[in-house]
N, C-alpha and C positions, 0 to 999 in steps of 0.2 A: 327214531332217536332213543338211545338207551338211557336207562336210569343213571343219574349221577350218584355214585356211592357215597359222596360226602353229604348229600341231601337226605338220604334214606339209610339210617343206621340199621344194620341187621340185628336180629334178635340176640345173637350170641354177644355182640359188642355191647348192646344195651344191658344185657344181664350182667356182664362183667362190670360195667359202669355202676350199676345199681349196687352190687356187692362192695365195690371199692368205696363209693360214696358213703354207704351205710357203715362200713368198718371205720372210715376216717371220722365219721360223726360220733361213733362209739368211743373213739379215742379222744373226744373232746374238741375236735376241730370245728370251727364255725363254718356256716354255709359259705361265706365269702372265702374263707381259707381253703375250703375244699375246691371251690370253683377255680381259685388261682392255681392250686396244685394240679388239678386235672384239666386245666385250660378249657373250662366250659362255663356257661352262664350260670348265675345263681338260681334262676328259675329251673334250669335243667337239673341242677344238683338237687333242688327241692323235689322235683318230680321223681328222680331216680331213688331218692331216700324213701319217699312216700310209697313208691311201688315195691321196694324191698320190704318195708314194714308190713305192707298188706300181704306179701307172699310169705314172710317169715314169722312175724309176731302174731298176727291175727289168727291164723289157723291154730297156733299153739294155745292161744287164749281160749279159743272155742273148744279145743280138746280138754283143757283143764276145766272149763265150765261144765262140759258134759260129764267128766269124771266126778265132779262135785255133785251134780244132779243125781247121778247113779248112786253115789254114797248116801245122799239124803233119802232117796227112794228106799234103799235097804233099811235105813233107820225107821222110816215110817212103817214099813212092812213089819218089822220086829215089834214096834210099839203097838201096832194094830193087833198083832197076835196076843200081846200081853193084856191089852184092853179086853179082847174077846174072852180071855181066860179069867178075867176079873182080878188080875194081879196089879196092885198099885194104880188103879184106874185114874184117880184124880191127878197124880203126878205124871202118868203116861200121857194123859190128854194134854196137860200143860206143855210137856216137852214136844208132843206131836204138833201142837199149834205153832210153837216156835220153829220147828223144823219145816213145817209147811210154809211159814212166812218167809224163811230164808230161801226155800225152793222157788217160791213165787217171785221173789226179788231177783234171783238169778235168771229166771225165765223172762223177766220183764213184764210179768202179768199185772203187777201193781200199777195203779194210775201214776203217771209222772208227777213229781212234786213241783209245784210252781215256785220258781225262784225269781224274786224281784231284784234285779241288779241294775244299778245306775252307774254309768261311766262318766267321769268328768275329765275332760282333757285339760291338762295343765301346760300353759305356754311358758316360755322363758320369762316373759314379762310378768306373769303371775308369780313365778318363783322369786324374781327380783323384788316385786312389791311386797311379798310375804317377808322377805329378809329385811327390807326397810322398816316394815311394821314391827318386827321383832326387835330390831335395834332401837326404835323409838320407844317401845314399851319398856325395854331395859333401862333406857335413859330416864324415863318417867319414874320408874320404880326407885332408881337411885335418888332422884330429886325428892320424891315423896318420903323416902325413909330418912331424909335429913343428912345423908352421907355425902350428898353432892356438894356443889360449890355454894358460896354464900349468895344471898338474895341479890346483891349488887352485881354479881357475875352472871346471874340468870338473864338479866335484861340484855346483856351483850350477845347471848346465844341465840 
């Protein structure tokens, strides 16, 4: 039994889909919109975009990171030469420390910073309750300020 061409996309077709999905996304199309245009599932669109980003963007980011590290290394080398010659030692050391800190951060040498994040899910009922509370607080503020209705009218409300 032969392979069904509809079940197994070949690499060239997948590569074309990746590029097309990525380009449409760059144009501001939603995942759903791209799926409708290209007649594929949203999960397929997401996978195609993710694969294109990994192939296109991440290598460029790594190249830029490496160029920055090389530039910082050359700064450190020049600063080290000045320190050895005794020229502006305190300032050179101060700058060298900052350059080394930046380099370490780019390389991921620093310990990760702990971030304490708490997510709160807000339901439609929560939003409606919040709106009711705001409305009641506004009514109470009007009443308390004396700008509201007379006391006789309050008992009716």
